[in-house]
C-alpha positions in Angstrom: -25.9 22.5 13.7 -24.2 19.1 14.1 -20.9 18.4 12.3 -21.4 16.5 9.1 -19.3 13.3 9.1 -19.7 12.7 5.3 -17.7 14.8 2.9 -19.6 17.5 1.2 -20.8 16.8 -2.3 -19.0 18.9 -5.0 -19.2 19.2 -8.7 -16.9 16.7 -10.5 -16.4 18.1 -14.0 -14.0 16.5 -16.5 -13.1 20.0 -17.7 -11.6 20.7 -14.3 -9.0 18.0 -14.8 -6.4 18.5 -17.5 -4.4 15.5 -16.7 -4.0 12.0 -18.0 -5.8 9.2 -16.2 -3.3 6.3 -16.9 -4.0 3.0 -15.2 -1.5 1.2 -13.1 0.9 2.3 -10.4 4.7 2.3 -9.9 6.7 -1.0 -10.1 7.7 -0.4 -6.5 6.0 -0.5 -3.1 7.2 0.5 0.3 6.3 -1.8 3.2 6.5 -1.0 6.9 5.9 -2.6 10.2 3.2 -0.8 12.1 5.2 -1.4 15.3 8.1 0.5 13.8 6.1 3.7 13.6 7.1 6.4 16.1 3.4 7.2 16.4 0.2 6.1 14.6 -0.3 8.1 11.4 -2.9 10.9 11.6 -5.6 11.3 8.9 -7.5 14.3 7.6 -10.3 13.1 5.4 -8.7 10.4 3.2 -5.0 11.6 3.5 -2.6 10.3 6.1 0.4 12.2 7.5 4.0 11.3 6.5 5.1 8.4 8.6 7.9 8.8 11.2 9.8 5.9 12.5 11.5 4.8 15.7 15.3 5.1 15.7 16.9 2.7 13.2 13.5 1.7 11.7 11.9 2.6 8.4 10.4 1.5 5.1 11.4 -1.6 3.1 11.5 -1.1 -0.7 10.0 -3.9 -2.7 10.6 -3.9 -6.5 7.8 -5.5 -8.4 7.1 -6.9 -11.8 6.3 -4.1 -14.3 2.6 -3.4 -14.7 1.5 -5.8 -12.0 0.6 -3.7 -9.0 -2.8 -2.1 -8.4 -5.1 -0.9 -5.6 -8.8 -1.4 -5.6 -11.5 0.0 -3.4 -14.9 -1.8 -3.0 -18.0 -0.5 -1.3 -19.7 -2.7 1.2 -23.1 -1.1 0.7 -24.7 2.0 2.3 -22.9 2.9 5.6 -20.9 -0.3 5.3 -17.6 1.3 4.5 -15.0 0.0 2.1 -12.6 -2.8 1.6 -9.2 -2.0 0.0 -7.2 -4.6 -1.9 -3.5 -4.4 -2.9 -2.3 -6.8 -5.6 1.3 -7.1 -6.7 3.7 -9.6 -8.3 7.3 -10.4 -7.3 9.1 -11.6 -10.4 10.9 -14.4 -8.5 10.4 -17.6 -6.6 13.5 -18.2 -4.5 14.7 -18.4 -0.9 14.4 -14.6 -0.3 10.8 -14.4 -1.7 9.8 -17.4 0.4 11.1 -15.6 3.6 9.5 -12.3 2.5 6.1 -14.1 1.9 6.2 -15.6 5.4 6.9 -12.1 6.9 4.1 -10.5 4.9 1.7 -13.3 5.9 2.4 -13.0 9.7 3.5 -9.4 10.5 1.3 -6.4 11.0 2.3 -4.2 8.0 1.3 -1.1 6.0 2.0 -0.6 2.3 2.7 2.7 0.4 2.1 2.6 -3.3 3.4 5.4 -5.5 0.6 6.3 -7.9 1.6 8.9 -10.5 2.1 12.2 -8.8 0.4 11.0 -5.6 0.9 8.1 -3.2 -1.7 5.6 -1.9 -1.4 3.8 1.5 -3.1 0.7 2.8 -3.0 1.4 6.5 -5.4 1.8 9.4 -4.2 2.2 13.0 -6.8 -0.2 14.3 -7.2 -2.7 11.5 -4.8 -5.2 10.0 -3.8 -5.4 6.3 -3.8 -9.1 5.7 -3.4 -11.8 3.1 -6.5 -13.9 3.3 -6.4 -17.6 2.6 -4.7 -18.0 -0.8 -3.6 -14.3 -0.8 0.1 -15.2 -1.3 0.9 -17.7 -4.0 4.2 -18.9 -5.5 4.4 -20.5 -8.9 7.6 -21.9 -10.4 6.0 -22.4 -13.8 6.1 -25.7 -15.6 7.9 -24.8 -18.8 10.9 -22.5 -19.6 8.5 -19.9 -21.1 6.2 -19.8 -18.0 6.3 -17.0 -15.5 8.1 -17.8 -12.2 6.5 -15.5 -9.7 5.1 -14.8 -6.3 1.7 -13.1 -6.3 0.4 -11.0 -3.4 -3.1 -10.0 -2.6 -3.8 -8.1 0.7 -7.0 -6.7 2.0 -7.8 -3.9 4.4 -11.4 -4.3 5.4 -13.9 -2.0 7.1 -12.5 1.4 6.4 -14.2 4.7 5.6 -12.8 5.5 2.1 -12.1 3.4 -1.0 -8.6 4.8 -1.2 -6.3 6.4 1.3 -3.4 8.7 0.4 -0.3 9.7 2.2 1.9 12.8 2.2 5.3 12.0 0.8 8.5 13.1 2.6 10.3 16.1 1.1 13.3 13.9 0.1 11.2 11.0 -1.3 10.3 7.6 0.1 13.9 6.2 -0.2 14.9 8.8 2.5 12.8 6.8 5.0 14.3 3.3 4.2 15.2 1.2 7.2 18.5 0.5 5.4 19.3 4.2 5.3 18.4 4.5 9.0 20.8 1.8 10.1 23.7 3.0 7.9 23.3 6.6 8.7 22.0 7.8 5.5 
């Protein structure tokens, strides 16, 4: 019998899940350059392995506006795969967010999003996570009561699952920060 590529159907019963289903994700994301990985991440079903990085390289921690970050998966029709979208807001418009926006716009990145007790990842070894036209916007606001923020919307298109997950390192994501790698810890 040929190996089945699709996951097996299983019962999905609400009585099997005694947990809250609270919307939203953490107010932090971890961004990495795909070129900084020691090797491409491996995936089993919809879960990627913990990333490992080249010497002196690692994750970059991005603190976000509270209740602003989310991940969406969208079907592209039967056998068309999925598009994944990451939205987040930086609560600033300044020199540093301008530089960060340019880096995000031009570099080949991956993003890890803490999601309750789990962690989602927007990454594919062969596809690029990118901000499409208008995907990064800055707004200084017009009046003192307005929000001054940088909004981010990135898409990963043509993947096989609506959401990918990643195994967290034993010591937490901060243990893989690039700043920790360059300072020795």
